[in-house]
All heavy atoms as TSV, in Angstrom:
chain	resi	resn	atom	element	x	y	z
A	1	MET	N	N	-4.243	249.466	-35.081
A	1	MET	CA	C	-4.144	250.911	-35.073
A	1	MET	C	C	-3.544	251.410	-33.752
A	1	MET	O	O	-2.839	252.405	-33.745
A	1	MET	CB	C	-5.541	251.484	-35.294
A	1	MET	CG	C	-5.534	252.928	-35.637
A	1	MET	SD	S	-4.809	253.147	-37.252
A	1	MET	CE	C	-5.307	254.760	-37.620
A	2	LYS	N	N	-3.846	250.678	-32.681
A	2	LYS	CA	C	-3.325	251.066	-31.371
A	2	LYS	C	C	-1.802	250.955	-31.340
A	2	LYS	O	O	-1.116	251.831	-30.797
A	2	LYS	CB	C	-3.966	250.185	-30.302
A	2	LYS	CG	C	-3.573	250.538	-28.896
A	2	LYS	CD	C	-4.278	249.629	-27.916
A	2	LYS	CE	C	-3.847	249.928	-26.510
A	2	LYS	NZ	N	-4.477	249.025	-25.541
A	3	ASN	N	N	-1.260	249.883	-31.938
A	3	ASN	CA	C	0.195	249.691	-31.966
A	3	ASN	C	C	0.880	250.750	-32.828
A	3	ASN	O	O	1.986	251.171	-32.527
A	3	ASN	CB	C	0.541	248.303	-32.487
A	3	ASN	CG	C	0.309	247.239	-31.429
A	3	ASN	OD1	O	0.338	247.530	-30.245
A	3	ASN	ND2	N	0.055	246.025	-31.871
A	4	PHE	N	N	0.225	251.168	-33.897
A	4	PHE	CA	C	0.793	252.185	-34.769
A	4	PHE	C	C	1.036	253.477	-33.998
A	4	PHE	O	O	2.112	254.063	-34.077
A	4	PHE	CB	C	-0.145	252.445	-35.956
A	4	PHE	CG	C	0.282	253.611	-36.785
A	4	PHE	CD1	C	1.355	253.509	-37.651
A	4	PHE	CD2	C	-0.386	254.827	-36.690
A	4	PHE	CE1	C	1.755	254.598	-38.408
A	4	PHE	CE2	C	0.005	255.916	-37.441
A	4	PHE	CZ	C	1.077	255.807	-38.306
A	5	PHE	N	N	0.044	253.933	-33.247
A	5	PHE	CA	C	0.195	255.169	-32.471
A	5	PHE	C	C	1.231	255.007	-31.361
A	5	PHE	O	O	1.988	255.929	-31.058
A	5	PHE	CB	C	-1.147	255.620	-31.899
A	5	PHE	CG	C	-2.075	256.164	-32.928
A	5	PHE	CD1	C	-3.322	255.607	-33.130
A	5	PHE	CD2	C	-1.696	257.243	-33.713
A	5	PHE	CE1	C	-4.163	256.110	-34.085
A	5	PHE	CE2	C	-2.547	257.757	-34.673
A	5	PHE	CZ	C	-3.793	257.189	-34.870
A	6	LYS	N	N	1.282	253.817	-30.771
A	6	LYS	CA	C	2.255	253.568	-29.719
A	6	LYS	C	C	3.684	253.644	-30.273
A	6	LYS	O	O	4.546	254.307	-29.694
A	6	LYS	CB	C	1.990	252.190	-29.094
A	6	LYS	CG	C	2.929	251.862	-27.940
A	6	LYS	CD	C	2.513	250.615	-27.181
A	6	LYS	CE	C	2.735	249.394	-28.029
A	6	LYS	NZ	N	2.543	248.142	-27.262
A	7	TYR	N	N	3.930	252.998	-31.409
A	7	TYR	CA	C	5.264	253.020	-31.994
A	7	TYR	C	C	5.614	254.394	-32.563
A	7	TYR	O	O	6.760	254.831	-32.489
A	7	TYR	CB	C	5.394	251.956	-33.078
A	7	TYR	CG	C	5.380	250.549	-32.518
A	7	TYR	CD1	C	4.552	249.576	-33.054
A	7	TYR	CD2	C	6.201	250.202	-31.446
A	7	TYR	CE1	C	4.530	248.288	-32.545
A	7	TYR	CE2	C	6.184	248.927	-30.926
A	7	TYR	CZ	C	5.353	247.971	-31.485
A	7	TYR	OH	O	5.333	246.708	-30.963
A	8	THR	N	N	4.638	255.081	-33.117
A	8	THR	CA	C	4.874	256.423	-33.637
A	8	THR	C	C	5.245	257.371	-32.511
A	8	THR	O	O	6.185	258.163	-32.626
A	8	THR	CB	C	3.628	256.941	-34.381
A	8	THR	OG1	O	3.296	256.022	-35.423
A	8	THR	CG2	C	3.882	258.318	-34.973
A	9	PHE	N	N	4.517	257.308	-31.416
A	9	PHE	CA	C	4.799	258.158	-30.262
A	9	PHE	C	C	6.163	257.819	-29.660
A	9	PHE	O	O	6.944	258.715	-29.303
A	9	PHE	CB	C	3.691	258.007	-29.215
A	9	PHE	CG	C	3.867	258.894	-28.023
A	9	PHE	CD1	C	3.723	260.265	-28.146
A	9	PHE	CD2	C	4.188	258.365	-26.781
A	9	PHE	CE1	C	3.890	261.090	-27.050
A	9	PHE	CE2	C	4.349	259.184	-25.686
A	9	PHE	CZ	C	4.203	260.550	-25.814
A	10	ALA	N	N	6.494	256.520	-29.578
A	10	ALA	CA	C	7.788	256.110	-29.037
A	10	ALA	C	C	8.923	256.604	-29.942
A	10	ALA	O	O	9.962	257.060	-29.450
A	10	ALA	CB	C	7.852	254.598	-28.887
A	11	SER	N	N	8.735	256.540	-31.242
A	11	SER	CA	C	9.752	257.034	-32.177
A	11	SER	C	C	9.914	258.534	-32.049
A	11	SER	O	O	11.033	259.063	-32.092
A	11	SER	CB	C	9.376	256.678	-33.612
A	11	SER	OG	O	9.339	255.283	-33.777
A	12	PHE	N	N	8.811	259.252	-31.904
A	12	PHE	CA	C	8.858	260.701	-31.737
A	12	PHE	C	C	9.615	261.073	-30.468
A	12	PHE	O	O	10.462	261.966	-30.480
A	12	PHE	CB	C	7.437	261.272	-31.708
A	12	PHE	CG	C	7.398	262.748	-31.448
A	12	PHE	CD1	C	7.756	263.647	-32.441
A	12	PHE	CD2	C	7.019	263.234	-30.200
A	12	PHE	CE1	C	7.724	265.005	-32.204
A	12	PHE	CE2	C	6.996	264.593	-29.954
A	12	PHE	CZ	C	7.352	265.482	-30.960
A	13	ILE	N	N	9.334	260.399	-29.390
A	13	ILE	CA	C	10.018	260.670	-28.124
A	13	ILE	C	C	11.513	260.351	-28.251
A	13	ILE	O	O	12.365	261.108	-27.766
A	13	ILE	CB	C	9.382	259.861	-26.970
A	13	ILE	CG1	C	7.955	260.333	-26.722
A	13	ILE	CG2	C	10.211	259.962	-25.693
A	13	ILE	CD1	C	7.843	261.761	-26.258
A	14	GLY	N	N	11.858	259.254	-28.915
A	14	GLY	CA	C	13.260	258.897	-29.088
A	14	GLY	C	C	14.017	259.930	-29.908
A	14	GLY	O	O	15.134	260.317	-29.565
A	15	VAL	N	N	13.411	260.388	-31.005
A	15	VAL	CA	C	14.049	261.403	-31.834
A	15	VAL	C	C	14.179	262.709	-31.060
A	15	VAL	O	O	15.203	263.390	-31.125
A	15	VAL	CB	C	13.258	261.601	-33.145
A	15	VAL	CG1	C	13.720	262.838	-33.889
A	15	VAL	CG2	C	13.376	260.377	-34.028
A	16	PHE	N	N	13.170	263.085	-30.303
A	16	PHE	CA	C	13.192	264.304	-29.508
A	16	PHE	C	C	14.295	264.255	-28.455
A	16	PHE	O	O	15.056	265.216	-28.287
A	16	PHE	CB	C	11.822	264.527	-28.860
A	16	PHE	CG	C	11.721	265.789	-28.070
A	16	PHE	CD1	C	11.670	267.021	-28.700
A	16	PHE	CD2	C	11.676	265.752	-26.682
A	16	PHE	CE1	C	11.583	268.187	-27.974
A	16	PHE	CE2	C	11.590	266.909	-25.944
A	16	PHE	CZ	C	11.532	268.133	-26.592
A	17	LEU	N	N	14.441	263.140	-27.757
A	17	LEU	CA	C	15.481	263.009	-26.731
A	17	LEU	C	C	16.882	263.008	-27.361
A	17	LEU	O	O	17.818	263.594	-26.805
A	17	LEU	CB	C	15.264	261.746	-25.911
A	17	LEU	CG	C	14.043	261.757	-24.979
A	17	LEU	CD1	C	13.888	260.400	-24.299
A	17	LEU	CD2	C	14.155	262.868	-23.959
A	18	ALA	N	N	17.032	262.360	-28.521
A	18	ALA	CA	C	18.317	262.360	-29.203
A	18	ALA	C	C	18.675	263.769	-29.661
A	18	ALA	O	O	19.838	264.182	-29.577
A	18	ALA	CB	C	18.286	261.406	-30.391
A	19	LEU	N	N	17.700	264.527	-30.138
A	19	LEU	CA	C	17.946	265.901	-30.563
A	19	LEU	C	C	18.378	266.769	-29.388
A	19	LEU	O	O	19.319	267.552	-29.504
A	19	LEU	CB	C	16.689	266.476	-31.218
A	19	LEU	CG	C	16.793	267.878	-31.797
A	19	LEU	CD1	C	17.805	267.891	-32.935
A	19	LEU	CD2	C	15.447	268.347	-32.286
A	20	ILE	N	N	17.739	266.616	-28.257
A	20	ILE	CA	C	18.122	267.377	-27.059
A	20	ILE	C	C	19.544	267.009	-26.633
A	20	ILE	O	O	20.347	267.883	-26.299
A	20	ILE	CB	C	17.116	267.139	-25.910
A	20	ILE	CG1	C	15.796	267.832	-26.226
A	20	ILE	CG2	C	17.671	267.633	-24.583
A	20	ILE	CD1	C	14.699	267.572	-25.232
A	21	ALA	N	N	19.871	265.703	-26.672
A	21	ALA	CA	C	21.224	265.278	-26.295
A	21	ALA	C	C	22.264	265.861	-27.245
A	21	ALA	O	O	23.322	266.330	-26.806
A	21	ALA	CB	C	21.304	263.750	-26.281
A	22	LEU	N	N	21.992	265.856	-28.545
A	22	LEU	CA	C	22.941	266.418	-29.516
A	22	LEU	C	C	23.099	267.924	-29.337
A	22	LEU	O	O	24.208	268.452	-29.477
A	22	LEU	CB	C	22.484	266.092	-30.934
A	22	LEU	CG	C	22.664	264.638	-31.356
A	22	LEU	CD1	C	22.057	264.408	-32.738
A	22	LEU	CD2	C	24.119	264.246	-31.343
A	23	ILE	N	N	22.028	268.622	-29.020
A	23	ILE	CA	C	22.117	270.063	-28.786
A	23	ILE	C	C	22.974	270.343	-27.552
A	23	ILE	O	O	23.832	271.230	-27.565
A	23	ILE	CB	C	20.714	270.682	-28.648
A	23	ILE	CG1	C	20.024	270.704	-30.014
A	23	ILE	CG2	C	20.777	272.086	-28.061
A	23	ILE	CD1	C	18.565	271.123	-29.973
A	24	LEU	N	N	22.780	269.571	-26.488
A	24	LEU	CA	C	23.574	269.766	-25.276
A	24	LEU	C	C	25.053	269.462	-25.520
A	24	LEU	O	O	25.933	270.180	-25.022
A	24	LEU	CB	C	23.037	268.900	-24.140
A	24	LEU	CG	C	21.685	269.322	-23.574
A	24	LEU	CD1	C	21.211	268.311	-22.537
A	24	LEU	CD2	C	21.767	270.712	-22.984
A	25	ILE	N	N	25.335	268.420	-26.285
A	25	ILE	CA	C	26.727	268.100	-26.610
A	25	ILE	C	C	27.334	269.210	-27.462
A	25	ILE	O	O	28.481	269.622	-27.247
A	25	ILE	CB	C	26.814	266.735	-27.322
A	25	ILE	CG1	C	26.479	265.624	-26.336
A	25	ILE	CG2	C	28.185	266.519	-27.943
A	25	ILE	CD1	C	26.323	264.254	-26.968
A	26	GLY	N	N	26.572	269.724	-28.423
A	26	GLY	CA	C	27.053	270.816	-29.265
A	26	GLY	C	C	27.342	272.070	-28.471
A	26	GLY	O	O	28.365	272.734	-28.679
A	27	VAL	N	N	26.453	272.409	-27.545
A	27	VAL	CA	C	26.669	273.584	-26.698
A	27	VAL	C	C	27.907	273.380	-25.825
A	27	VAL	O	O	28.697	274.305	-25.631
A	27	VAL	CB	C	25.412	273.874	-25.841
A	27	VAL	CG1	C	25.709	274.880	-24.744
A	27	VAL	CG2	C	24.273	274.359	-26.719
A	28	GLY	N	N	28.106	272.176	-25.333
A	28	GLY	CA	C	29.291	271.888	-24.521
A	28	GLY	C	C	30.579	272.021	-25.318
A	28	GLY	O	O	31.561	272.571	-24.835
A	29	ILE	N	N	30.564	271.546	-26.558
A	29	ILE	CA	C	31.759	271.650	-27.401
A	29	ILE	C	C	32.051	273.106	-27.737
A	29	ILE	O	O	33.201	273.557	-27.661
A	29	ILE	CB	C	31.585	270.805	-28.676
A	29	ILE	CG1	C	31.631	269.317	-28.335
A	29	ILE	CG2	C	32.655	271.142	-29.713
A	29	ILE	CD1	C	31.289	268.407	-29.486
A	30	VAL	N	N	31.024	273.853	-28.099
A	30	VAL	CA	C	31.217	275.266	-28.446
A	30	VAL	C	C	31.718	276.053	-27.234
A	30	VAL	O	O	32.627	276.871	-27.346
A	30	VAL	CB	C	29.921	275.875	-29.013
A	30	VAL	CG1	C	30.019	277.383	-29.128
A	30	VAL	CG2	C	29.604	275.273	-30.368
A	31	SER	N	N	31.145	275.800	-26.065
A	31	SER	CA	C	31.586	276.533	-24.881
A	31	SER	C	C	33.016	276.150	-24.493
A	31	SER	O	O	33.778	276.995	-24.019
A	31	SER	CB	C	30.632	276.291	-23.709
A	31	SER	OG	O	30.673	274.934	-23.309
A	32	ALA	N	N	33.400	274.892	-24.704
A	32	ALA	CA	C	34.776	274.493	-24.416
A	32	ALA	C	C	35.743	275.170	-25.374
A	32	ALA	O	O	36.831	275.590	-24.974
A	32	ALA	CB	C	34.913	272.975	-24.504
A	33	LEU	N	N	35.363	275.285	-26.643
A	33	LEU	CA	C	36.226	275.953	-27.609
A	33	LEU	C	C	36.332	277.449	-27.335
A	33	LEU	O	O	37.388	278.047	-27.523
A	33	LEU	CB	C	35.706	275.719	-29.033
A	33	LEU	CG	C	35.862	274.305	-29.566
A	33	LEU	CD1	C	35.183	274.176	-30.921
A	33	LEU	CD2	C	37.314	273.921	-29.669
A	34	MET	N	N	35.255	278.049	-26.893
A	34	MET	CA	C	35.276	279.482	-26.611
A	34	MET	C	C	36.100	279.803	-25.369
A	34	MET	O	O	36.695	280.875	-25.277
A	34	MET	CB	C	33.851	280.016	-26.429
A	34	MET	CG	C	33.017	279.956	-27.687
A	34	MET	SD	S	33.667	280.977	-29.002
A	34	MET	CE	C	33.301	282.573	-28.356
A	35	SER	N	N	36.142	278.892	-24.413
A	35	SER	CA	C	36.866	279.170	-23.173
A	35	SER	C	C	38.369	278.967	-23.320
A	35	SER	O	O	39.131	279.388	-22.456
A	35	SER	CB	C	36.344	278.290	-22.041
A	35	SER	OG	O	36.663	276.936	-22.292
A	36	THR	N	N	38.821	278.332	-24.402
A	36	THR	CA	C	40.245	278.075	-24.572
A	36	THR	C	C	40.945	279.137	-25.401
A	36	THR	O	O	42.123	278.990	-25.700
A	36	THR	CB	C	40.478	276.708	-25.235
A	36	THR	OG1	O	39.819	276.684	-26.504
A	36	THR	CG2	C	39.976	275.581	-24.356
A	37	THR	N	N	40.252	280.193	-25.775
A	37	THR	CA	C	40.923	281.241	-26.537
A	37	THR	C	C	41.903	281.964	-25.625
A	37	THR	O	O	41.578	282.351	-24.507
A	37	THR	CB	C	39.916	282.256	-27.106
A	37	THR	OG1	O	39.145	282.805	-26.045
A	37	THR	CG2	C	39.003	281.608	-28.120
A	38	PRO	N	N	43.139	282.122	-26.079
A	38	PRO	CA	C	44.145	282.757	-25.214
A	38	PRO	C	C	43.873	284.253	-25.053
A	38	PRO	O	O	43.546	284.944	-26.010
A	38	PRO	CB	C	45.460	282.530	-25.957
A	38	PRO	CG	C	45.058	282.352	-27.381
A	38	PRO	CD	C	43.683	281.729	-27.359
A	39	GLU	N	N	43.991	284.694	-23.836
A	39	GLU	CA	C	43.830	286.116	-23.552
A	39	GLU	C	C	45.192	286.793	-23.639
A	39	GLU	O	O	46.210	286.225	-23.248
A	39	GLU	CB	C	43.235	286.323	-22.161
A	39	GLU	CG	C	41.827	285.784	-22.029
A	39	GLU	CD	C	41.257	286.026	-20.646
A	39	GLU	OE1	O	41.846	286.815	-19.886
A	39	GLU	OE2	O	40.234	285.418	-20.338
A	40	GLU	N	N	45.225	287.997	-24.144
A	40	GLU	CA	C	46.469	288.719	-24.274
A	40	GLU	C	C	46.910	289.217	-22.901
A	40	GLU	O	O	46.136	289.818	-22.163
A	40	GLU	CB	C	46.284	289.904	-25.218
A	40	GLU	CG	C	47.549	290.618	-25.562
A	40	GLU	CD	C	47.332	291.700	-26.597
A	40	GLU	OE1	O	46.421	291.548	-27.421
A	40	GLU	OE2	O	48.069	292.697	-26.543
A	41	VAL	N	N	48.166	288.947	-22.578
A	41	VAL	CA	C	48.720	289.348	-21.285
A	41	VAL	C	C	49.345	290.721	-21.438
A	41	VAL	O	O	50.149	290.953	-22.330
A	41	VAL	CB	C	49.772	288.326	-20.810
A	41	VAL	CG1	C	50.401	288.778	-19.508
A	41	VAL	CG2	C	49.148	286.959	-20.675
A	42	LYS	N	N	48.968	291.627	-20.574
A	42	LYS	CA	C	49.523	292.981	-20.574
A	42	LYS	C	C	50.656	293.041	-19.553
A	42	LYS	O	O	50.466	292.702	-18.387
A	42	LYS	CB	C	48.455	294.016	-20.202
A	42	LYS	CG	C	47.237	294.000	-21.090
A	42	LYS	CD	C	47.548	294.622	-22.423
A	42	LYS	CE	C	46.265	294.687	-23.241
A	42	LYS	NZ	N	46.448	295.205	-24.554
A	43	ILE	N	N	51.833	293.434	-20.000
A	43	ILE	CA	C	52.989	293.566	-19.109
A	43	ILE	C	C	53.251	295.049	-18.896
A	43	ILE	O	O	53.403	295.815	-19.847
A	43	ILE	CB	C	54.226	292.877	-19.708
A	43	ILE	CG1	C	53.924	291.398	-19.908
A	43	ILE	CG2	C	55.439	293.083	-18.816
A	43	ILE	CD1	C	55.034	290.637	-20.579
A	44	LYS	N	N	53.302	295.429	-17.639
A	44	LYS	CA	C	53.527	296.835	-17.295
A	44	LYS	C	C	54.989	297.206	-17.508
A	44	LYS	O	O	55.865	296.339	-17.450
A	44	LYS	CB	C	53.134	297.079	-15.834
A	44	LYS	CG	C	51.671	296.828	-15.557
A	44	LYS	CD	C	51.360	297.023	-14.093
A	44	LYS	CE	C	49.908	296.700	-13.819
A	44	LYS	NZ	N	49.577	296.805	-12.403
A	45	PRO	N	N	55.270	298.448	-17.741
A	45	PRO	CA	C	56.666	298.885	-17.885
A	45	PRO	C	C	57.453	298.642	-16.593
A	45	PRO	O	O	56.892	298.643	-15.497
A	45	PRO	CB	C	56.553	300.382	-18.170
A	45	PRO	CG	C	55.159	300.593	-18.662
A	45	PRO	CD	C	54.328	299.530	-18.023
A	46	ASN	N	N	58.748	298.427	-16.731
A	46	ASN	CA	C	59.672	298.187	-15.608
A	46	ASN	C	C	59.327	296.913	-14.838
A	46	ASN	O	O	59.533	296.826	-13.629
A	46	ASN	CB	C	59.721	299.383	-14.658
A	46	ASN	CG	C	60.212	300.629	-15.354
A	46	ASN	OD1	O	61.079	300.556	-16.210
A	46	ASN	ND2	N	59.642	301.766	-15.006
A	47	THR	N	N	58.791	295.907	-15.525
A	47	THR	CA	C	58.470	294.634	-14.902
A	47	THR	C	C	59.728	293.774	-14.852
A	47	THR	O	O	60.525	293.750	-15.785
A	47	THR	CB	C	57.371	293.913	-15.705
A	47	THR	OG1	O	56.231	294.748	-15.766
A	47	THR	CG2	C	56.986	292.601	-15.055
A	48	ILE	N	N	59.903	293.026	-13.766
A	48	ILE	CA	C	61.086	292.188	-13.579
A	48	ILE	C	C	60.661	290.727	-13.616
A	48	ILE	O	O	59.687	290.336	-12.981
A	48	ILE	CB	C	61.774	292.490	-12.237
A	48	ILE	CG1	C	62.244	293.933	-12.211
A	48	ILE	CG2	C	62.912	291.536	-11.970
A	48	ILE	CD1	C	62.779	294.370	-10.880
A	49	LEU	N	N	61.407	289.906	-14.370
A	49	LEU	CA	C	61.177	288.472	-14.417
A	49	LEU	C	C	62.039	287.818	-13.349
A	49	LEU	O	O	63.258	287.986	-13.316
A	49	LEU	CB	C	61.537	287.913	-15.797
A	49	LEU	CG	C	61.428	286.397	-15.947
A	49	LEU	CD1	C	59.985	285.946	-15.770
A	49	LEU	CD2	C	61.967	285.972	-17.293
A	50	GLN	N	N	61.412	287.051	-12.461
A	50	GLN	CA	C	62.129	286.408	-11.374
A	50	GLN	C	C	62.079	284.900	-11.588
A	50	GLN	O	O	61.008	284.322	-11.707
A	50	GLN	CB	C	61.492	286.767	-10.031
A	50	GLN	CG	C	62.196	286.185	-8.851
A	50	GLN	CD	C	61.548	286.621	-7.547
A	50	GLN	OE1	O	60.547	287.330	-7.544
A	50	GLN	NE2	N	62.111	286.195	-6.453
A	51	LEU	N	N	63.250	284.267	-11.625
A	51	LEU	CA	C	63.355	282.821	-11.812
A	51	LEU	C	C	63.826	282.174	-10.524
A	51	LEU	O	O	64.750	282.651	-9.877
A	51	LEU	CB	C	64.348	282.490	-12.926
A	51	LEU	CG	C	63.970	282.920	-14.333
A	51	LEU	CD1	C	65.112	282.603	-15.282
A	51	LEU	CD2	C	62.710	282.240	-14.783
A	52	ASP	N	N	63.211	281.052	-10.170
A	52	ASP	CA	C	63.635	280.273	-9.017
A	52	ASP	C	C	64.409	279.065	-9.546
A	52	ASP	O	O	63.823	278.137	-10.110
A	52	ASP	CB	C	62.426	279.818	-8.204
A	52	ASP	CG	C	62.815	279.054	-6.965
A	52	ASP	OD1	O	63.990	279.116	-6.558
A	52	ASP	OD2	O	61.926	278.379	-6.406
A	53	LEU	N	N	65.731	279.076	-9.413
A	53	LEU	CA	C	66.567	278.021	-9.962
A	53	LEU	C	C	66.979	276.993	-8.914
A	53	LEU	O	O	67.963	276.267	-9.094
A	53	LEU	CB	C	67.805	278.643	-10.621
A	53	LEU	CG	C	67.506	279.596	-11.783
A	53	LEU	CD1	C	68.789	280.239	-12.270
A	53	LEU	CD2	C	66.800	278.876	-12.911
A	54	LYS	N	N	66.237	276.873	-7.837
A	54	LYS	CA	C	66.554	275.896	-6.796
A	54	LYS	C	C	66.192	274.486	-7.233
A	54	LYS	O	O	66.788	273.526	-6.781
A	54	LYS	CB	C	65.809	276.230	-5.510
A	54	LYS	CG	C	66.285	277.515	-4.867
A	54	LYS	CD	C	65.488	277.830	-3.626
A	54	LYS	CE	C	65.941	279.166	-3.046
A	54	LYS	NZ	N	65.097	279.592	-1.933
A	55	THR	N	N	65.204	274.351	-8.095
A	55	THR	CA	C	64.799	273.030	-8.576
A	55	THR	C	C	65.442	272.765	-9.934
A	55	THR	O	O	65.826	273.684	-10.650
A	55	THR	CB	C	63.269	272.938	-8.709
A	55	THR	OG1	O	62.828	273.929	-9.639
A	55	THR	CG2	C	62.593	273.171	-7.377
A	56	SER	N	N	65.552	271.489	-10.291
A	56	SER	CA	C	66.163	271.143	-11.571
A	56	SER	C	C	65.161	271.391	-12.709
A	56	SER	O	O	63.956	271.228	-12.553
A	56	SER	CB	C	66.597	269.683	-11.570
A	56	SER	OG	O	65.457	268.851	-11.427
A	57	ILE	N	N	65.720	271.764	-13.851
A	57	ILE	CA	C	64.906	272.010	-15.033
A	57	ILE	C	C	65.220	270.907	-16.031
A	57	ILE	O	O	66.373	270.746	-16.453
A	57	ILE	CB	C	65.211	273.391	-15.641
A	57	ILE	CG1	C	64.897	274.478	-14.621
A	57	ILE	CG2	C	64.415	273.603	-16.914
A	57	ILE	CD1	C	65.317	275.859	-15.068
A	58	THR	N	N	64.219	270.136	-16.431
A	58	THR	CA	C	64.436	269.043	-17.371
A	58	THR	C	C	64.224	269.541	-18.788
A	58	THR	O	O	63.319	270.318	-19.065
A	58	THR	CB	C	63.475	267.877	-17.085
A	58	THR	OG1	O	62.135	268.362	-17.141
A	58	THR	CG2	C	63.713	267.293	-15.712
A	59	ASP	N	N	65.099	269.064	-19.687
A	59	ASP	CA	C	64.993	269.453	-21.097
A	59	ASP	C	C	63.957	268.611	-21.821
A	59	ASP	O	O	63.320	269.078	-22.761
A	59	ASP	CB	C	66.328	269.301	-21.805
A	59	ASP	CG	C	67.344	270.317	-21.321
A	59	ASP	OD1	O	66.911	271.383	-20.872
A	59	ASP	OD2	O	68.552	270.039	-21.387
A	60	ARG	N	N	63.782	267.394	-21.400
A	60	ARG	CA	C	62.847	266.479	-22.059
A	60	ARG	C	C	61.885	265.909	-21.020
A	60	ARG	O	O	62.249	265.725	-19.859
A	60	ARG	CB	C	63.579	265.328	-22.721
A	60	ARG	CG	C	64.530	265.757	-23.778
A	60	ARG	CD	C	65.190	264.544	-24.386
A	60	ARG	NE	N	66.289	264.991	-25.237
A	60	ARG	CZ	C	67.178	264.182	-25.739
A	60	ARG	NH1	N	67.136	262.892	-25.464
A	60	ARG	NH2	N	68.131	264.637	-26.501
A	61	THR	N	N	60.700	265.578	-21.492
A	61	THR	CA	C	59.740	264.934	-20.587
A	61	THR	C	C	59.970	263.435	-20.619
A	61	THR	O	O	60.467	262.881	-21.596
A	61	THR	CB	C	58.297	265.245	-21.014
A	61	THR	OG1	O	58.109	264.776	-22.349
A	61	THR	CG2	C	58.009	266.721	-20.931
A	62	ILE	N	N	59.597	262.782	-19.567
A	62	ILE	CA	C	59.731	261.323	-19.484
A	62	ILE	C	C	58.572	260.703	-20.253
A	62	ILE	O	O	57.416	261.075	-20.079
A	62	ILE	CB	C	59.725	260.884	-18.014
A	62	ILE	CG1	C	60.889	261.536	-17.267
A	62	ILE	CG2	C	59.790	259.375	-17.902
A	62	ILE	CD1	C	60.853	261.327	-15.771
A	63	LYS	N	N	58.896	259.745	-21.130
A	63	LYS	CA	C	57.850	259.121	-21.944
A	63	LYS	C	C	56.913	258.267	-21.096
A	63	LYS	O	O	55.716	258.270	-21.307
A	63	LYS	CB	C	58.485	258.254	-23.045
A	63	LYS	CG	C	59.203	259.067	-24.087
A	63	LYS	CD	C	59.777	258.182	-25.160
A	63	LYS	CE	C	60.531	259.017	-26.173
A	63	LYS	NZ	N	61.117	258.187	-27.232
A	64	SER	N	N	57.440	257.568	-20.140
A	64	SER	CA	C	56.626	256.720	-19.286
A	64	SER	C	C	56.383	257.446	-17.962
A	64	SER	O	O	57.344	257.840	-17.293
A	64	SER	CB	C	57.311	255.380	-19.026
A	64	SER	OG	O	56.564	254.634	-18.099
A	65	PRO	N	N	55.153	257.600	-17.550
A	65	PRO	CA	C	54.903	258.304	-16.270
A	65	PRO	C	C	55.328	257.485	-15.057
A	65	PRO	O	O	55.390	258.012	-13.965
A	65	PRO	CB	C	53.385	258.522	-16.285
A	65	PRO	CG	C	52.854	257.479	-17.192
A	65	PRO	CD	C	53.911	257.227	-18.224
A	66	PHE	N	N	55.656	256.185	-15.254
A	66	PHE	CA	C	56.043	255.343	-14.124
A	66	PHE	C	C	57.547	255.324	-13.905
A	66	PHE	O	O	58.029	254.670	-13.016
A	66	PHE	CB	C	55.524	253.919	-14.338
A	66	PHE	CG	C	54.020	253.863	-14.420
A	66	PHE	CD1	C	53.400	253.570	-15.619
A	66	PHE	CD2	C	53.240	254.129	-13.309
A	66	PHE	CE1	C	52.034	253.545	-15.703
A	66	PHE	CE2	C	51.869	254.102	-13.381
A	66	PHE	CZ	C	51.259	253.810	-14.575
A	67	GLU	N	N	58.310	256.024	-14.742
A	67	GLU	CA	C	59.756	256.046	-14.563
A	67	GLU	C	C	60.157	257.068	-13.518
A	67	GLU	O	O	59.600	258.089	-13.358
A	67	GLU	CB	C	60.440	256.366	-15.886
A	67	GLU	CG	C	60.378	255.211	-16.864
A	67	GLU	CD	C	61.152	255.531	-18.144
A	67	GLU	OE1	O	61.898	256.509	-18.195
A	67	GLU	OE2	O	60.997	254.760	-19.090
């Protein structure tokens, strides 16, 4: 009978800790998804776009980062 209560309590603690871990992971995923929503950018009238063309502009990205 002593072993039964020991294993039951250990199983309860394991399930409880797994539930807490899953809740924390779920909250992390939801908060990451909520923070990536794009905010609308407001552009004021008479705004000027300024480009710096001193550096080269590549049309394609390099497939290998070591090239």
